[in-house]
C-alpha positions in Angstrom: -35.8 -7.6 -7.2 -35.1 -11.3 -7.3 -31.8 -13.1 -7.8 -31.3 -16.6 -9.1 -28.6 -19.2 -8.7 -27.0 -20.0 -12.0 -27.7 -23.6 -13.0 -24.7 -25.6 -14.2 -26.1 -25.9 -17.7 -26.4 -22.1 -17.9 -22.8 -21.4 -16.8 -21.8 -20.6 -20.4 -24.2 -17.7 -20.4 -22.2 -15.8 -17.9 -18.7 -16.5 -19.4 -18.8 -13.3 -21.5 -19.1 -11.1 -18.4 -15.6 -12.3 -17.2 -13.7 -12.6 -20.5 -11.0 -10.1 -19.6 -10.8 -10.9 -15.9 -7.5 -12.7 -15.2 -8.6 -14.2 -11.9 -8.2 -17.9 -11.2 -11.1 -18.0 -8.7 -13.5 -17.0 -11.4 -12.0 -19.7 -13.6 -12.6 -22.2 -10.8 -16.3 -21.5 -10.9 -16.6 -21.3 -14.7 -14.8 -24.6 -15.0 -17.1 -26.3 -12.5 -14.6 -26.8 -9.6 -15.8 -24.5 -6.8 -18.2 -21.8 -5.9 -21.6 -20.6 -6.9 -22.9 -17.9 -9.2 -26.0 -15.8 -9.0 -27.7 -13.4 -11.5 -30.8 -11.4 -12.2 -31.9 -14.1 -14.7 -30.9 -17.6 -15.6 -32.1 -17.2 -19.2 -30.7 -13.7 -20.1 -28.5 -12.5 -17.3 -27.4 -8.8 -17.3 -25.8 -8.8 -13.8 -23.7 -11.6 -12.3 -22.2 -12.5 -8.9 -19.7 -15.3 -8.4 -19.0 -16.4 -4.8 -16.1 -18.6 -4.1 -14.2 -19.2 -0.8 -14.1 -15.8 1.0 -14.4 -13.8 -2.2 -17.2 -12.4 -4.3 -17.0 -10.9 -7.8 -19.5 -8.7 -9.5 -19.9 -8.0 -13.3 -22.3 -6.6 -15.8 -25.0 -4.0 -14.9 -25.0 -2.9 -11.3 -27.7 -4.7 -9.3 -28.5 -3.9 -5.6 -30.2 -7.3 -5.0 -27.0 -9.1 -6.0 -24.8 -6.9 -3.7 -27.2 -7.7 -0.9 -27.3 -11.4 -1.7 -25.7 -13.8 0.7 -25.9 -17.4 -0.7 -27.4 -19.9 1.8 -24.3 -22.0 1.4 -22.0 -19.2 2.7 -21.5 -19.4 6.4 -19.0 -16.6 7.2 -20.1 -13.2 8.5 -17.5 -11.4 6.3 -16.5 -11.5 2.6 -14.2 -9.8 0.3 -16.1 -8.1 -2.6 -14.3 -7.4 -5.9 -16.2 -4.8 -8.1 -15.7 -4.9 -11.8 -15.8 -1.1 -12.0 -16.4 2.1 -10.1 -20.2 1.8 -10.4 -20.1 -1.5 -8.5 -17.8 0.1 -5.9 -20.3 2.9 -5.3 -23.2 0.4 -4.9 -21.2 -1.7 -2.4 -20.5 1.4 -0.3 -24.1 2.5 -0.5 -25.4 -0.9 0.6 -22.9 -1.7 3.4 -21.8 1.7 4.6 -19.4 1.6 7.5 -19.4 -2.2 7.3 -17.5 -2.0 4.0 -13.8 -1.4 4.4 -12.1 -0.3 1.1 -8.7 -2.0 0.6 -6.1 -2.3 -2.1 -5.1 -5.7 -3.3 -2.2 -6.5 -5.6 -2.5 -8.6 -8.8 0.6 -10.7 -9.7 1.3 -11.4 -13.4 0.5 -14.9 -14.6 3.7 -16.0 -16.4 3.9 -19.8 -16.7 7.5 -20.0 -17.8 9.0 -17.4 -15.4 10.2 -19.7 -12.6 13.9 -20.5 -12.0 13.8 -24.2 -10.9 17.5 -24.0 -9.8 16.9 -21.0 -7.6 13.7 -22.4 -6.1 15.5 -25.7 -5.3 18.3 -23.7 -3.6 15.7 -21.9 -1.4 14.2 -25.2 -0.3 17.7 -26.6 0.6 18.4 -23.6 2.8 15.9 -24.9 5.5 17.2 -25.2 9.0 17.8 -28.8 10.1 15.3 -28.2 13.0 12.4 -28.1 10.5 10.8 -30.8 8.4 9.3 -29.8 5.0 6.4 -32.2 4.1 3.6 -32.5 1.6 0.2 -32.3 3.2 -1.1 -35.7 4.1 -4.3 -36.8 6.0 -2.9 -36.1 9.4 -1.5 -32.6 8.4 -4.8 -31.8 6.7 -6.6 -32.5 10.0 -4.0 -30.4 11.9 -4.6 -27.4 9.7 -8.2 -27.4 10.9 -7.2 -27.1 14.5 -5.8 -23.6 14.5 -7.2 -20.3 13.4 -3.9 -19.2 11.7 -3.7 -22.4 9.6 -7.3 -23.2 8.8 -7.3 -21.4 5.4 -4.6 -23.7 4.1 -7.2 -26.4 3.4 -10.5 -24.6 4.3 -12.1 -24.8 0.9 -12.0 -28.6 0.8 -14.7 -30.4 2.8 -12.6 -33.4 3.6 -9.2 -34.9 3.0 -10.3 -37.1 0.1 -11.4 -34.0 -1.8 -8.2 -32.3 -0.9 -6.1 -35.3 -1.9 -7.9 -35.4 -5.3 -7.7 -31.7 -6.2 -5.5 -29.9 -3.7 -1.8 -29.7 -3.1 0.2 -28.3 -0.2 3.5 -28.1 1.7 4.1 -27.4 5.4 7.0 -26.8 7.7 7.0 -28.8 10.9 9.0 -28.0 14.1 9.3 -30.9 16.5 6.4 -32.5 14.6 4.2 -29.3 15.1 2.7 -27.4 12.2 4.2 -23.9 12.1 4.0 -22.8 8.4 2.5 -23.8 5.1 1.7 -23.1 1.5 -1.3 -24.7 -0.1 -4.1 -24.5 -2.7 -6.7 -22.1 -1.5 -8.7 -22.8 -4.6 -8.2 -24.9 -7.7 -9.0 -24.7 -11.4 -8.3 -26.8 -14.4 -4.7 -25.8 -15.0 -3.5 -24.8 -11.6 -4.1 -23.5 -8.0 -4.4 -20.3 -6.2 -1.8 -20.2 -3.4 -2.5 -19.6 0.3 0.5 -19.1 2.6 0.3 -18.8 6.4 2.8 -18.9 9.2 2.2 -19.1 12.9 2.9 -15.7 14.5 5.8 -16.8 16.7 7.6 -18.5 13.7 7.4 -15.5 11.3 10.5 -13.9 9.8 12.4 -17.2 9.7 12.1 -17.7 6.0 9.6 -20.5 6.4 7.0 -19.0 4.1 9.6 -18.5 1.4 10.7 -22.1 1.7 7.2 -23.6 1.7 6.3 -21.3 -1.2 9.3 -22.5 -3.2 8.6 -26.1 -2.5 5.0 -25.8 -3.5 5.9 -24.1 -6.8 8.3 -26.9 -7.6 5.6 -29.5 -6.9 3.2 -27.6 -9.2 5.8 -27.6 -12.0 6.2 -31.4 -11.6 2.4 -31.7 -12.1 2.1 -29.2 -14.9 0.0 -26.9 -12.7 0.3 -23.1 -12.5 0.8 -21.7 -9.0 -1.2 -18.5 -9.2 -0.5 -15.7 -6.6 -2.7 -12.8 -5.6 -1.4 -10.5 -2.8 -3.3 -9.1 0.1 -0.6 -6.7 1.1 2.9 -5.4 0.0 4.7 -7.9 2.1 3.0 -10.7 0.1 4.1 -8.9 -3.1 7.7 -8.9 -1.8 7.5 -12.6 -1.0 6.1 -13.4 -4.4 8.9 -11.4 -6.1 11.6 -13.4 -4.2 10.0 -16.6 -5.6 10.2 -15.2 -9.2 6.8 -13.6 -9.7 6.3 -10.1 -11.2 3.9 -7.5 -9.9 1.1 -6.6 -12.3 -1.3 -3.9 -10.8 -3.2 -2.7 -7.8 -7.0 -3.2 -7.6 -9.8 -2.2 -5.3 -11.7 -4.6 -3.0 -14.0 -4.3 -0.1 -14.0 -6.3 3.1 -17.6 -6.6 4.2 -18.3 -7.1 7.9 -21.6 -8.5 9.2 -22.2 -9.8 5.8 -25.8 -10.7 5.1 -27.3 -8.4 7.7 -28.5 -5.8 5.2 
């Protein structure tokens, strides 16, 4: 069974598959910003796969060839697959077996007018004088690429010019060294999907909270929505401190040795 990359002019044909899916990474692709999409047909698709960053979304009729499909542009040996329903879940487990680790992720409500600017400003002002909170510039962009813990802050942008055009981020520096940050993992027309990372020896110092608050404030200035999707309950707790509200749990699968099947 063959799979076909969706041509840009055919994007509108797959929009109905994702109408009720409140996921900004899907919007990123549908709006032409990032990612690729694949289907069983370009003319009359019945099954669709969207691949963006380290995530993959399936919708429509289940299709084994799509679950097995690793786009040639995708270089990592792992991916996080998000099934639309239990049928897709079963197929993912069937295809990848022990290489598919079932996890629970946590959706956060998208509420544009929920943020308390005064509270967020107070959080940013609580930073210890030993730290410098800065927007990501060219040098900091390059620095994020040098360390495993920080690479995802800007990993979805090929170069600084692209990041400067579409991305947005805030970091904490200690003695000029990058130790924490909050940045746009992906972007869409009306906002960003937030990525927050802190170097292990600087965790539990409130730096993620401060960087997150500052990034939200910068988004508000620019009329962008700072979307948040949580990998674990600690991330949910951090989001709630910043003013977000939990929505629901959902199932995902981390696929190891992706593309070997």
